[in-house]
C-alpha positions in Angstrom: 45.3 75.0 126.1 47.9 76.2 127.4 49.0 75.1 131.0 49.6 78.3 133.2 52.2 78.7 135.4 53.9 81.5 138.7 57.1 82.6 137.8 59.4 85.7 139.9 61.6 87.3 137.5 64.3 89.7 138.6 62.2 93.3 138.0 65.0 94.2 135.1 64.4 91.0 133.7 60.9 91.3 134.0 61.0 95.0 132.2 63.2 94.0 129.2 61.0 91.0 128.8 57.9 93.4 128.5 59.7 95.7 126.3 60.6 93.0 123.7 57.1 91.6 124.0 55.5 95.2 123.1 58.0 95.8 120.4 57.5 92.5 118.6 53.7 92.7 119.2 53.5 90.1 120.8 51.4 89.4 124.3 54.4 89.0 127.7 52.8 85.4 127.5 53.0 84.6 123.9 57.0 86.3 123.8 57.8 84.2 127.1 56.6 81.2 125.5 58.7 81.8 122.2 61.3 82.8 124.4 61.5 79.3 126.4 60.4 76.8 123.3 63.8 78.5 121.9 65.8 78.1 124.9 65.0 74.3 125.3 65.4 73.7 121.4 69.2 75.2 121.8 69.6 73.5 125.0 68.5 70.5 123.1 71.0 71.0 120.5 73.5 71.0 122.6 73.0 67.6 123.8 72.9 66.0 120.5 75.7 67.7 119.8 77.4 66.2 123.3 75.8 62.9 122.5 77.5 62.9 119.1 80.6 64.3 120.4 80.9 61.2 122.4 79.7 58.3 120.0 81.5 59.5 116.7 80.9 56.3 115.2 77.5 57.4 114.7 78.4 61.0 113.4 80.7 60.1 110.5 77.6 57.7 109.5 74.8 60.8 109.9 78.0 62.9 107.5 77.8 60.1 105.3 74.5 60.2 104.9 74.6 63.9 104.4 77.3 64.0 102.0 75.4 61.3 100.1 71.8 63.4 99.9 73.8 66.3 98.5 75.0 63.9 95.9 71.2 63.1 94.9 70.2 66.5 95.5 73.0 67.9 92.8 70.9 66.5 90.1 67.4 67.8 90.3 65.8 70.4 89.8 63.5 72.8 92.1 59.7 72.0 90.8 58.8 75.6 91.7 60.9 76.7 89.0 58.8 74.9 87.0 56.2 77.1 87.2 
């Protein structure tokens, strides 16, 4: 169940959103939900990057883990290819 909210949009923004929703084959509500979700995730990513920039020791540890995972995965084969 979705929460209902009232939004005030610039008429041009609303027209563009309606057109984009129609092109996507979505209701305006579904399109707005997707757009808001995408922007919220982008914002969370920016916030995470800012935090990691302020905590370089954590970024270094994560980068080291990524390098280790890449080395370990290099010797594996994709089981999907065996089918």
